[in-house]
C-alpha positions in Angstrom: -9.2 22.9 -38.4 -6.2 21.6 -36.5 -5.9 23.7 -33.3 -2.2 22.8 -33.1 -1.8 25.0 -36.1 -2.8 28.1 -34.1 -0.6 27.3 -31.2 -3.6 26.4 -29.1 -4.3 23.1 -27.3 -7.4 21.1 -28.3 -10.6 22.8 -27.0 -12.7 21.3 -24.3 -15.1 22.5 -21.6 -12.3 23.8 -19.4 -10.9 26.2 -21.9 -13.7 26.9 -24.4 -13.6 30.6 -23.5 -10.3 30.6 -25.5 -11.6 28.7 -28.5 -10.7 30.7 -31.7 -14.2 30.4 -33.2 -13.5 33.3 -35.6 -10.8 31.2 -37.4 -12.4 27.7 -37.7 -10.7 27.0 -41.1 -13.9 25.6 -42.5 -17.3 26.8 -43.7 -20.8 25.3 -43.8 -21.5 23.4 -47.0 -24.5 25.3 -48.3 -22.4 27.7 -50.2 -18.8 28.4 -51.4 -16.2 31.0 -50.4 -13.5 32.8 -52.3 -10.9 35.1 -50.6 -9.2 37.6 -53.0 -6.3 39.9 -52.7 -6.5 43.6 -53.5 -5.5 42.9 -57.1 -8.3 40.3 -57.5 -6.3 37.2 -57.4 -7.7 34.1 -55.6 -5.9 33.6 -52.3 -8.1 30.9 -50.7 -11.3 29.0 -51.6 -13.7 26.6 -50.0 -16.4 24.2 -51.4 -16.2 25.5 -54.9 -16.3 22.2 -56.7 -19.8 21.4 -55.4 -21.2 24.6 -57.0 -19.0 25.7 -59.9 -17.2 22.5 -60.8 -13.8 23.8 -59.9 -11.8 22.4 -56.9 -10.5 25.0 -54.6 -6.9 24.1 -55.2 -7.3 24.7 -58.9 -8.4 28.4 -58.3 -5.6 29.5 -56.1 -3.5 32.2 -57.6 -5.9 32.8 -60.6 -7.5 36.2 -61.4 -11.2 36.3 -60.6 -12.1 37.5 -64.0 -11.0 34.1 -65.4 -13.8 32.5 -63.3 -16.7 35.0 -63.2 -18.5 36.8 -66.0 -17.5 40.4 -66.8 -20.9 41.9 -65.7 -20.6 39.9 -62.4 -17.1 41.4 -61.8 -18.5 44.9 -62.3 -21.3 44.3 -59.9 -19.0 42.9 -57.3 -16.6 45.9 -57.7 -19.4 48.4 -57.3 -20.6 46.7 -54.1 -17.1 46.4 -52.6 -16.7 50.1 -53.2 -19.7 50.7 -50.9 -18.2 48.8 -47.9 -17.6 51.2 -45.0 -16.0 50.1 -41.7 -14.3 46.9 -40.7 -17.6 45.0 -40.0 -19.5 46.1 -43.1 -21.1 43.5 -45.3 -22.7 44.0 -48.7 -25.3 41.7 -50.2 -26.2 41.2 -53.9 -29.2 39.1 -55.0 -29.5 36.8 -58.0 -26.2 37.5 -59.8 -25.2 35.2 -62.7 -21.6 34.6 -61.9 -20.8 31.9 -64.4 -22.2 31.1 -67.8 -24.4 28.0 -67.9 -24.8 28.2 -64.1 -27.9 29.4 -62.2 -27.7 32.8 -60.4 -26.2 33.2 -57.0 -26.9 35.4 -53.9 -23.6 36.9 -52.8 -22.2 38.5 -49.6 -19.0 40.5 -49.6 -16.8 41.8 -46.8 -13.2 42.6 -45.9 -11.1 40.3 -43.7 -7.8 42.0 -43.0 -6.4 42.7 -46.5 -8.5 40.1 -48.1 -11.9 40.5 -49.9 -14.3 37.6 -48.9 -16.9 36.6 -51.4 -19.6 34.1 -50.2 -22.0 32.6 -52.7 -25.1 30.4 -52.5 -27.7 29.4 -55.1 -30.3 32.2 -55.5 -34.0 31.5 -54.9 -35.2 34.7 -56.4 -37.6 35.7 -53.5 -36.0 39.0 -52.5 -38.9 41.1 -53.7 -41.5 38.9 -52.0 -39.6 38.9 -48.7 -38.8 42.6 -48.7 -42.5 43.5 -49.0 -43.2 41.7 -45.7 -41.0 43.9 -43.5 -43.5 46.7 -43.7 -46.3 44.7 -42.1 -44.0 43.2 -39.5 -42.7 46.5 -38.3 -46.3 47.9 -38.2 -47.3 45.1 -36.0 -44.4 45.7 -33.6 -45.2 49.4 -33.6 -48.8 48.7 -32.5 -47.9 46.8 -29.4 -48.1 48.5 -26.0 -45.5 47.5 -23.5 -42.2 45.6 -23.5 -43.6 42.1 -22.8 -46.2 42.3 -25.6 -43.4 43.6 -27.9 -41.2 40.6 -27.0 -44.0 38.2 -27.7 -44.9 39.8 -31.0 -41.2 39.9 -32.0 -40.9 36.1 -31.4 -44.1 35.5 -33.4 -43.0 37.6 -36.3 -39.5 36.1 -36.4 -41.0 32.6 -36.5 -43.4 33.6 -39.4 -40.4 35.0 -41.3 -38.0 32.1 -40.7 -40.3 29.1 -40.3 -38.3 27.6 -37.4 -40.0 25.2 -35.0 -39.1 27.3 -32.0 -38.2 31.0 -31.7 -37.1 32.3 -28.3 -36.2 35.7 -27.1 -33.3 35.5 -24.6 -32.7 38.4 -22.2 -29.3 38.7 -20.6 -28.8 39.6 -16.9 -25.9 41.9 -15.9 -23.8 38.9 -15.0 -24.2 37.4 -18.5 -26.7 34.7 -17.5 -30.0 34.7 -19.3 -33.6 33.8 -19.4 -36.1 32.9 -22.2 -38.6 35.8 -21.8 -40.8 35.1 -24.9 -41.2 32.4 -27.5 -43.2 31.2 -30.5 -43.6 27.5 -31.1 -44.7 24.9 -33.7 -47.6 22.8 -32.4 -46.3 19.9 -30.3 -42.9 21.5 -29.6 -41.8 21.7 -25.9 -41.8 25.1 -24.3 -38.6 26.7 -23.0 -40.3 29.8 -21.6 -38.8 30.8 -18.3 -35.7 28.7 -18.8 -32.6 30.2 -17.2 -29.1 29.4 -18.5 -25.6 30.3 -17.2 -23.3 32.9 -18.8 -20.9 30.1 -19.7 -23.3 28.7 -22.2 -22.3 31.7 -24.5 -18.5 32.1 -24.1 -17.0 35.6 -24.1 -15.6 35.4 -27.6 -19.0 34.3 -28.9 -20.6 37.3 -27.3 -18.0 39.6 -28.9 -18.9 38.1 -32.3 -22.6 38.5 -31.7 -22.0 42.3 -31.2 -20.1 42.5 -34.5 -22.0 40.0 -36.7 -25.6 40.3 -35.8 -26.8 37.2 -37.6 -25.8 33.5 -37.3 -27.2 30.5 -39.1 -26.4 26.8 -38.6 -28.3 25.1 -41.4 -27.5 21.5 -40.5 -26.1 20.3 -37.2 -25.0 17.1 -39.0 -23.2 19.0 -41.8 -19.6 18.1 -42.7 -17.8 21.5 -42.9 -15.8 22.3 -46.1 -12.1 23.3 -45.5 -10.7 26.6 -46.5 -7.8 25.8 -48.8 -4.9 25.8 -48.6 -5.4 24.2 -45.2 -1.7 24.4 -44.4 -1.6 28.1 -44.4 -0.3 29.2 -41.0 -2.1 32.6 -41.2 -5.7 31.4 -40.7 -8.5 33.4 -42.4 -10.6 35.5 -40.0 -14.2 34.6 -40.7 -15.8 36.9 -38.0 -18.1 38.5 -40.5 -18.7 35.4 -42.6 -22.2 34.2 -43.2 -21.0 30.6 -43.8 -18.5 30.3 -40.9 -18.4 26.8 -39.6 -19.4 26.1 -36.0 -17.5 25.2 -32.9 -17.6 21.4 -32.2 -18.5 22.2 -28.6 -21.6 24.2 -29.7 -22.5 21.4 -32.3 -22.4 18.9 -29.4 -24.6 21.2 -27.3 -27.2 21.4 -30.1 -27.1 17.6 -30.8 -27.6 16.9 -27.1 -30.8 19.0 -27.4 -31.9 17.1 -30.5 -31.7 20.3 -32.6 -31.1 19.9 -36.3 -30.6 23.6 -37.2 -30.4 26.9 -35.4 -30.5 30.6 -36.2 -29.7 33.6 -34.0 -30.2 37.4 -34.4 -28.6 39.8 -31.9 -30.7 42.3 -30.0 -28.6 45.4 -29.4 -30.2 48.1 -27.2 -28.3 51.4 -26.7 -25.1 49.8 -27.7 -25.4 46.9 -25.3 -25.9 43.2 -26.0 -29.4 43.0 -24.6 -30.3 39.5 -25.8 -30.9 37.2 -28.7 -33.5 35.8 -31.0 -32.6 32.1 -30.8 -34.4 29.8 -33.3 -34.3 26.0 -33.2 -35.5 23.5 -35.8 -35.6 19.8 -35.3 -34.4 19.0 -38.8 -32.0 20.8 -41.1 -33.3 24.1 -42.3 -31.8 26.9 -44.4 -34.0 30.0 -45.0 -33.3 31.7 -48.2 -30.6 34.4 -48.5 -33.4 37.1 -48.7 -35.2 35.6 -45.7 -32.1 35.7 -43.6 -31.3 39.2 -44.7 -34.8 40.2 -43.8 -34.5 38.5 -40.4 -31.3 40.5 -39.7 -33.1 43.8 -40.7 -36.1 42.8 -38.6 -33.8 42.2 -35.6 -32.3 45.7 -36.0 -35.8 47.3 -36.3 -36.9 45.3 -33.3 -33.9 46.5 -31.3 -34.8 50.1 -31.9 -38.4 49.7 -30.9 -37.4 47.6 -27.9 -35.0 50.3 -26.7 -37.8 52.9 -27.0 -40.2 50.7 -25.1 -37.7 50.0 -22.3 -36.8 53.7 -22.0 -40.5 54.6 -21.8 -41.2 52.1 -19.1 -38.1 53.2 -17.1 -39.3 56.8 -17.5 -42.7 55.9 -16.0 -41.0 54.0 -13.2 -38.6 56.8 -12.4 -41.5 59.4 -12.4 -43.3 57.3 -9.8 -40.2 57.0 -7.8 -39.7 60.7 -7.7 -43.2 61.1 -6.2 -42.1 58.7 -3.5 -39.1 60.9 -2.8 -41.3 64.0 -2.6 -43.7 62.3 -0.1 -40.7 61.3 2.0 -39.3 64.8 2.0 -42.6 66.4 2.9 -43.4 63.9 5.7 -39.9 63.9 7.3 -39.7 67.7 7.2 -42.7 67.8 9.6 -41.5 65.0 11.9 -37.8 64.2 12.4 -38.6 61.0 14.3 -39.7 59.5 10.9 -36.1 59.0 10.1 -35.8 56.4 12.8 -39.0 54.6 11.8 -37.7 51.7 9.5 -41.3 50.6 8.9 -42.2 54.0 7.5 -39.0 54.4 5.4 -39.3 50.8 4.3 -42.9 51.2 3.1 -41.9 54.3 1.1 -38.6 53.0 -0.3 -40.2 49.6 -1.2 -42.8 51.5 -3.2 -39.9 52.7 -5.4 -37.4 49.8 -5.3 -38.5 46.2 -4.7 -36.6 44.5 -1.8 -37.3 42.0 0.9 -36.0 44.0 3.9 -34.8 47.5 5.0 -32.2 48.5 7.6 -31.7 52.1 8.8 -28.6 53.3 10.6 -28.6 57.0 11.6 -26.6 58.5 14.4 -25.8 55.1 15.8 -29.5 54.2 16.0 -30.6 51.0 14.2 -34.1 50.0 13.0 -34.9 47.1 10.7 -37.9 45.6 9.1 -38.5 42.5 6.8 -35.8 40.0 5.9 -32.5 41.4 7.3 -29.4 40.3 9.2 -29.4 40.5 13.0 -28.6 43.9 14.6 -25.1 42.9 15.3 -24.5 41.6 11.8 -26.1 44.8 10.4 -23.8 47.0 12.4 -20.8 45.0 11.2 -22.0 45.5 7.7 -22.3 49.2 8.1 -18.7 49.4 9.4 -17.6 47.6 6.3 -19.6 50.0 4.1 -18.0 52.9 5.9 -14.5 51.4 5.4 -15.0 51.7 1.7 -14.3 55.0 -0.1 -17.5 55.0 -2.1 -19.7 57.9 -1.3 -22.4 57.1 -3.9 -25.1 54.5 -3.9 -23.6 51.0 -3.8 -25.1 47.6 -4.6 -24.0 44.0 -4.8 -25.9 40.8 -5.6 -23.5 38.8 -3.3 -22.7 40.4 0.1 -20.3 37.6 0.9 -17.9 38.9 -1.8 -17.3 42.0 0.3 -17.8 40.4 3.7 -17.2 36.6 3.8 -19.1 36.1 7.1 -22.3 37.3 5.3 -22.6 33.8 3.9 -24.1 32.9 7.3 -27.2 34.9 6.6 -27.3 34.8 2.8 -30.7 32.9 2.8 -32.3 36.0 4.4 -30.1 38.7 2.9 -27.8 37.8 0.0 -27.7 41.1 -1.8 -27.9 44.8 -0.8 -28.3 48.3 -2.0 -26.8 50.9 0.3 -27.9 54.5 0.2 -25.5 56.8 2.2 -27.4 59.7 3.8 -24.6 61.7 5.5 -20.9 62.5 5.2 -18.4 60.9 7.5 -19.0 58.6 9.3 -21.8 57.8 6.8 -25.2 56.7 7.9 -27.1 54.4 5.6 -30.5 53.2 4.5 -29.8 49.6 3.3 -32.2 47.5 1.2 -31.8 43.7 1.3 -32.8 41.0 -1.1 -32.9 37.3 -0.2 -31.1 34.5 -2.0 -32.7 33.7 -5.3 -32.0 30.2 -6.5 -32.9 30.0 -10.2 -35.6 27.5 -11.0 -36.1 26.0 -14.5 -39.5 24.9 -15.8 -39.2 22.2 -18.4 -42.1 20.9 -20.6 -41.5 17.3 -21.3 -38.4 15.1 -21.1 -35.5 16.8 -23.0 -33.3 13.8 -22.6 -35.4 11.4 -24.8 -33.6 9.8 -27.7 -30.4 11.8 -27.2 -26.9 10.3 -27.5 -24.3 12.4 -25.6 -21.0 13.3 -27.3 -17.5 13.1 -25.9 -18.1 16.0 -23.4 -21.1 14.2 -21.9 -24.5 15.3 -20.6 -23.2 18.7 -19.3 -23.7 20.1 -22.8 -27.5 20.5 -22.5 -29.4 23.4 -21.0 -30.6 21.1 -18.1 -27.2 19.8 -17.1 -25.3 23.1 -17.6 -27.9 24.8 -15.4 -27.6 22.2 -12.7 -23.8 22.8 -12.5 -24.3 26.6 -12.6 -27.0 26.5 -9.9 -24.3 25.3 -7.4 -22.3 28.4 -8.3 -25.1 31.0 -7.7 -26.1 30.0 -4.2 -25.8 32.9 -1.8 -26.7 35.4 -4.6 -29.7 37.7 -4.9 -31.3 39.2 -7.9 -29.2 42.2 -9.0 -30.4 45.8 -8.7 -31.0 47.2 -12.1 -29.7 50.5 -13.6 -33.1 52.2 -13.3 -33.4 51.1 -9.6 -29.9 52.5 -9.0 -31.0 55.9 -10.5 -34.0 55.9 -8.3 -31.8 55.2 -5.3 -29.7 58.2 -6.2 -32.9 60.3 -6.2 -33.8 58.9 -2.8 -30.3 59.6 -1.5 -30.6 63.2 -2.5 -33.9 63.4 -0.7 -32.7 61.7 2.4 -29.5 63.9 2.4 -31.6 66.9 2.4 -33.8 65.6 5.2 -30.9 64.5 7.3 -29.0 67.8 6.8 -32.1 69.7 7.7 -33.1 67.8 10.9 -30.1 66.2 12.5 -27.5 68.9 12.9 -27.2 70.7 16.2 -28.1 74.4 16.3 -24.5 75.3 17.5 -23.1 73.8 14.2 -25.5 75.8 12.0 -22.8 77.5 10.0 -20.8 74.3 9.5 -24.0 72.5 8.6 -24.9 75.1 6.1 -21.5 74.9 4.4 -21.7 71.1 4.3 -25.2 71.3 2.9 -24.1 73.7 0.2 -21.3 71.5 -0.8 -23.6 68.5 -1.0 -26.2 70.4 -2.9 -23.7 71.8 -5.3 -22.3 68.3 -5.9 -25.8 67.0 -6.4 -26.8 69.9 -8.6 -23.6 69.2 -10.7 -24.6 65.6 -10.9 -28.1 66.4 -12.0 -26.9 69.1 -14.5 -24.6 66.5 -16.0 -27.4 64.1 -16.3 -29.6 66.7 -17.9 -26.8 67.7 -20.4 -26.3 64.0 -21.3 -30.0 63.7 -21.9 -30.1 66.8 -24.1 -27.1 65.5 -26.0 -28.9 62.2 -26.6 -32.1 64.0 -27.7 -30.2 66.2 -30.1 -28.6 63.1 -31.6 -32.1 61.5 -32.0 -33.6 64.7 -33.3 -31.1 64.7 -36.1 -33.4 62.2 -37.7 -36.5 63.3 -39.5 -39.0 61.5 -37.2 -40.2 63.0 -33.9 -41.4 59.8 -32.4 -41.3 56.0 -32.9 -44.9 56.2 -34.1 -44.0 58.8 -36.6 -40.9 56.9 -37.6 -43.0 53.8 -38.2 -45.7 55.7 -40.0 -43.2 57.5 -42.3 -41.2 54.4 -43.0 -44.4 52.5 -43.6 -45.6 55.1 -46.1 -42.4 55.2 -48.1 -42.0 51.4 -48.1 -45.6 51.1 -49.2 -44.9 53.4 -52.1 -41.9 51.4 -53.3 -43.9 48.2 -52.7 -46.8 49.5 -54.9 -44.3 50.4 -57.6 -42.8 46.9 -57.4 -46.3 45.4 -57.6 -47.0 47.3 -60.8 -43.6 46.3 -62.3 -43.8 42.6 -61.3 -47.3 42.3 -62.6 -45.8 42.5 -66.0 -42.7 40.4 -65.3 -40.6 43.4 -64.2 -41.3 45.1 -67.5 -42.2 48.8 -68.2 -45.2 50.0 -66.3 -47.8 52.8 -67.1 -47.4 56.3 -65.7 -51.1 56.6 -65.2 -51.1 53.5 -63.0 -48.3 55.0 -60.9 -50.2 58.3 -60.3 -53.5 56.7 -59.7 -52.1 54.2 -57.2 -50.3 56.9 -55.2 -53.4 59.1 -55.3 -55.9 56.5 -54.1 -54.9 56.8 -50.5 -55.8 60.5 -50.4 -58.8 61.0 -52.7 -61.4 58.9 -50.9 -63.4 58.5 -54.1 -63.2 62.3 -55.1 -61.3 61.5 -58.3 -62.3 64.8 -59.8 -59.8 66.5 -57.5 -57.0 64.9 -59.5 -56.9 65.8 -63.2 -54.4 63.8 -65.3 -53.8 64.5 -69.0 -51.3 63.0 -71.3 -50.4 60.1 -73.7 -50.4 56.6 -72.2 -46.7 56.1 -71.7 -44.8 53.3 -70.0 -41.7 53.8 -67.9 -38.7 51.4 -67.6 -38.3 49.7 -64.2 -35.1 51.6 -63.1 -36.8 54.9 -63.6 -40.2 53.8 -62.4 -39.2 53.3 -58.8 -37.4 56.6 -58.7 -40.5 58.4 -60.1 -42.7 56.5 -57.6 -40.9 58.0 -54.7 -41.1 61.5 -56.2 -44.9 61.2 -56.9 -45.4 59.7 -53.4 -43.7 62.7 -51.7 -45.7 65.2 -53.9 -49.0 63.4 -53.0 -48.1 63.2 -49.3 -47.1 66.9 -49.2 -50.3 67.8 -51.1 -52.4 65.8 -48.6 -50.6 67.3 -45.6 -50.0 70.9 -46.6 -51.3 71.5 -50.1 -54.3 71.3 -52.4 -55.5 67.9 -51.2 -55.5 69.0 -47.6 -58.4 71.3 -48.3 -60.8 71.4 -51.2 -58.2 72.1 -54.0 -57.2 70.3 -57.1 -54.0 68.7 -58.4 -53.4 68.8 -62.2 -50.8 66.5 -63.7 -50.1 66.7 -67.4 -47.3 65.2 -69.4 -46.0 65.1 -73.0 -43.0 64.2 -75.0 -40.9 67.1 -76.2 -38.9 67.4 -79.4 -36.1 65.3 -78.0 -38.6 62.5 -77.0 -38.0 63.3 -73.3 -41.0 63.0 -71.0 -42.0 66.4 -69.5 -44.3 66.1 -66.4 -46.0 69.2 -65.0 -47.5 69.2 -61.5 -49.8 72.1 -60.5 -51.8 72.6 -57.3 -54.6 75.1 -56.9 -57.5 75.9 -54.5 -55.7 74.8 -51.4 -54.2 76.8 -48.5 -51.5 79.5 -49.1 -48.1 77.9 -49.8 -44.9 78.9 -48.1 -41.5 77.7 -49.0 -40.1 75.1 -46.5 -37.9 76.5 -43.8 -35.6 73.4 -44.0 -34.8 70.8 -46.6 -36.1 67.6 -45.2 -35.9 64.1 -46.7 -39.1 64.5 -48.7 -38.0 67.8 -50.3 -34.6 66.2 -51.1 -36.4 63.3 -52.9 -38.5 65.6 -55.0 -35.7 68.0 -56.0 -32.7 65.7 -56.3 -33.8 62.2 -57.2 -34.5 62.7 -60.9 -31.5 64.9 -61.6 -29.1 62.7 -59.6 -30.3 59.2 -60.6 -31.8 59.7 -64.0 -29.8 62.7 -65.2 -33.1 64.5 -65.7 -34.4 67.9 -64.5 -36.5 69.0 -61.6 -37.9 72.5 -61.0 -40.0 73.4 -57.9 -41.9 76.6 -57.4 -43.6 77.5 -54.1 -46.2 79.9 -55.4 -48.7 81.3 -52.9 -51.6 80.0 -54.9 -50.2 76.5 -55.0 -47.1 74.4 -55.5 -46.0 73.7 -59.1 -43.2 71.6 -60.4 -41.7 70.5 -63.7 -39.8 67.3 -64.3 -38.0 66.1 -67.3 -37.4 62.3 -67.7 -34.8 61.5 -70.4 -36.3 59.6 -73.3 -34.2 56.5 -72.7 -36.5 55.8 -69.7 -39.7 56.0 -71.8 -40.3 52.5 -73.0 -43.3 53.0 -75.2 -46.3 55.3 -76.1 -49.4 53.0 -76.2 -52.2 53.4 -78.6 -55.3 55.0 -77.4 -54.5 58.7 -77.6 -54.7 61.0 -74.5 -55.4 59.5 -71.1 -57.3 61.3 -68.4 -58.6 60.4 -65.0 -62.2 60.7 -66.4 -61.7 57.6 -68.5 -59.5 55.7 -66.1 -60.9 53.5 -63.4 -57.6 52.9 -61.8 -58.2 55.6 -59.2 -61.2 53.7 -57.8 -60.0 51.2 -55.3 -63.1 49.6 -53.8 -63.4 46.7 -51.5 -67.2 46.8 -51.5 -67.4 43.0 -52.1 -65.7 42.3 -48.8 -66.6 45.4 -46.8 -67.3 44.2 -43.2 -67.3 40.5 -44.2 -65.6 37.4 -42.9 -63.1 36.3 -45.6 -61.5 32.9 -46.0 -57.9 33.2 -47.3 -56.4 29.9 -48.5 -52.6 30.3 -48.9 -50.0 27.7 -48.1 -47.1 30.1 -47.4 -47.4 31.7 -44.0 -45.3 34.7 -45.0 -47.4 35.4 -48.1 -50.6 34.8 -46.2 -49.6 37.4 -43.6 -49.1 40.0 -46.3 -52.3 39.1 -48.1 -54.3 39.4 -44.8 -53.0 43.0 -44.4 -54.3 43.9 -47.9 -57.7 42.3 -47.4 -58.2 44.2 -44.1 -57.1 47.4 -45.9 -59.9 46.8 -48.4 -62.4 46.5 -45.5 -62.6 42.8 -44.5 -63.8 42.6 -40.9 -62.2 39.2 -40.2 -59.8 37.0 -42.1 -59.4 33.3 -41.5 -56.3 31.6 -42.8 -56.1 28.1 -44.2 -53.1 26.4 -45.7 -54.8 23.3 -47.2 -58.2 22.1 -48.5 -58.8 20.3 -45.2 -58.3 23.4 -43.1 -60.5 25.4 -45.5 -63.3 22.8 -45.2 -63.2 23.1 -41.5 -63.4 26.9 -41.7 -66.4 26.7 -44.1 -68.2 24.2 -41.9 -68.2 27.0 -39.2 -70.9 28.6 -41.3 -69.9 32.3 -41.2 -67.6 32.6 -44.2 -68.9 35.2 -46.7 -66.1 35.5 -49.2 -63.0 33.6 -50.1 -59.6 34.2 -51.9 -58.0 30.9 -53.0 -54.3 30.4 -53.9 -54.8 27.8 -56.6 -51.5 26.0 -56.1 -51.2 24.6 -52.6 -47.9 22.7 -52.7 -48.9 19.1 -53.3 -52.6 19.9 -54.1 -54.6 22.7 -55.6 -57.7 24.5 -54.3 -60.2 23.0 -56.7 -62.0 21.0 -54.0 -62.5 24.2 -51.9 -63.6 26.1 -55.0 -66.2 23.4 -55.8 -67.5 23.5 -52.2 -67.7 27.3 -52.3 -69.7 27.1 -55.5 -72.1 24.6 -54.0 -72.6 26.9 -50.9 -73.1 30.0 -53.1 -70.2 31.8 -51.5 -68.3 34.2 -54.0 -64.6 33.8 -54.4 -61.6 34.7 -56.5 -58.4 32.8 -57.3 -54.8 33.8 -56.9 -51.9 32.3 -58.7 -48.1 32.7 -59.0 -48.2 31.2 -62.5 -49.0 33.0 -65.8 -50.9 31.6 -68.7 -54.6 30.9 -69.4 -54.5 27.2 -68.7 -53.8 27.5 -64.9 -57.4 27.5 -63.8 -59.8 24.6 -64.8 -62.4 25.3 -67.5 -65.3 25.1 -65.0 -64.0 28.2 -63.2 -63.1 30.2 -66.3 -65.4 33.1 -65.2 -63.7 33.4 -61.8 -61.4 36.4 -61.5 -57.7 35.5 -61.1 -55.2 37.7 -59.1 -51.5 37.3 -60.1 -48.9 37.2 -57.3 -47.3 39.0 -55.7 -50.5 40.4 -54.1 -51.2 44.1 -54.6 -54.2 46.1 -53.2 -55.0 47.4 -56.7 -55.1 43.9 -58.2 -57.3 42.6 -55.4 -59.6 45.6 -55.7 -59.9 45.2 -59.5 -60.8 41.5 -59.1 -63.4 42.3 -56.5 -64.9 45.0 -58.8 -65.1 42.5 -61.6 -66.8 40.0 -59.4 -69.3 42.6 -58.3 -70.0 43.7 -61.9 -70.6 40.1 -63.0 -73.0 39.6 -60.1 
């Protein structure tokens, strides 16, 4: 856009903090944008001709229903009604907007009084991608410690997005940052440990990162498409846009690095901008709409787990520091001379708060140890501290900001943390940190084959750092919030010691009064902290989970239930699925082969997809409750029978017996709500729950319109159904070769193979990689994706046959002509992978053997 139109001068490196990046006037060209008024008239448009054959100017002023199909309009209206808050964004997958055009993925949000619709061609991978989140979150939940969590987060984000480099940036209090974890494509230079100045991410960009958590630049060389009419003097605010074009300053920065595409996901911890997932690719790259949505969701889940991990580590650190304070109090109470022993105080304090030197000033006596100013300089510093009104712990990373002459000794003591240990005039224990010049470790020459733009070489991490490093001389590493809290605890301890040991006996009454005031103030401070903590705990306890592990486990369980339901539906091209399959799949996790404990009786009915997923959650919660508290937790039995009544409605009866005594729940949790309310609310059916002492019983009525068919074959029971038997005997304890060219799909399939008992899974994306794995000599079983991009897995299958190693095929294509005739007897698993399908294929292979 023309910056003169906004009343702003052209942007350059001297004023980029004022660049209006939220109103660029253009969008990236991989989609199109339409801005509507409240009465659904097109106000503005961009890049529409490329996708829907209508120039933006031809759409202005027209009603949207002249452009989009009626069902698309209804879908968009429904999603817009769900928007809550100024920064809310709704997404819709695979919507056919225009006849004779392929479906689009759509994002909607409000911008002022306008409704913004952003569309890009759909890839139809939303179900496949959504099933991966469960495994990704589980892997994060299994890490121990913040650094392993950061590393695993970078690895998972790269597997999800496919970018050459994924970095985790962590921001310092001054806004500068460091790459603390990364995942790389082979041959890509490492940026781990790289520092960068706060100016590399301007203030307005940081503000947008807090609002819009996800940002994609699909092609650095892209020519942005203008939002028309370009002459409009009221520019369109694209803060929440997925397609918003990029600042030319940032584009030049990326070009100078040789980057062809980038992606970023904000990491927000406790409401603060903790850092970023920053992804670089050395050629244009656009992950699908579903992959980008999953990356944003993964970033939010990662932020929650990171916050928990950081708080846990801080709690451990503060507990250790409290023990230091207790030792200090006990020792000083026995020997008052300890207070003048800087070495003793330093040893104790440095156990709690890392520093390079300690100075102690009490009753005019000075003692110092480590890297500190001279005695005269320290006394001048104490006078400056006393001149200030602050009576609490005080810290600065740059002493020279408060006392210019301190620049003379900044190499020894650039930053300080002052702990006041008396009233007026205050005595102090002061911790010093030496100057810390940032050092950047580069792997390889980042300047190779780079042509700098009009703003020169400064727009690279290397050059921007060199300029910044001149500005941070005389600065120490800042004291963190947790260290400040520990200092407050040490202050309380030292106050108590000083008040106990340094007041004259003749001033006992005054000392007692002063002590009381101080202790009351400290008690008030501590009580306020406790109340704040209780308030935070109450807020967290409002949720169902009691811990992160429980949260991950509960989420994993419910997502798995939906995933299993989707697996059953997608097996038949998203058509109706069998009720018996649903019940047997949900039961398999709890019966451990004791199928006689579940008795199912009823006609073989199929349920439509929209009702199937609802019923899957209900059955899942019933099975889970039965396993935790009911019949399946003991030696009891669950009976499920169903029939069609006179109105052709499906009546399902659930009855538990032989388990522990049942008591009605004391509160209505999420599971109970699902069981009681889902079918009446979403299907207009009925749900009746009875908490009998002998066992829970329930009756559900599913309206007949959701019953697709009653299959031939009469009554179905668990005695003549093998679906309850999920066996991985063919691969139990074995080393399995998984040949799959998609890293995301391979990750999900690996989880399922391990769930079925595989001891080790080796991944290969091509026949060449598979041959190398087989030459290792310890592969005992293989699962082959038949279609591997530009080749198929026939060579690997032939080699397996020669070696006598059993294998199964997997394919995303239907039809009987996919697999060559020579392998007609090899079982084939249809994608997406499901545990049940894999188990059935393994069972068939075992039977044939």
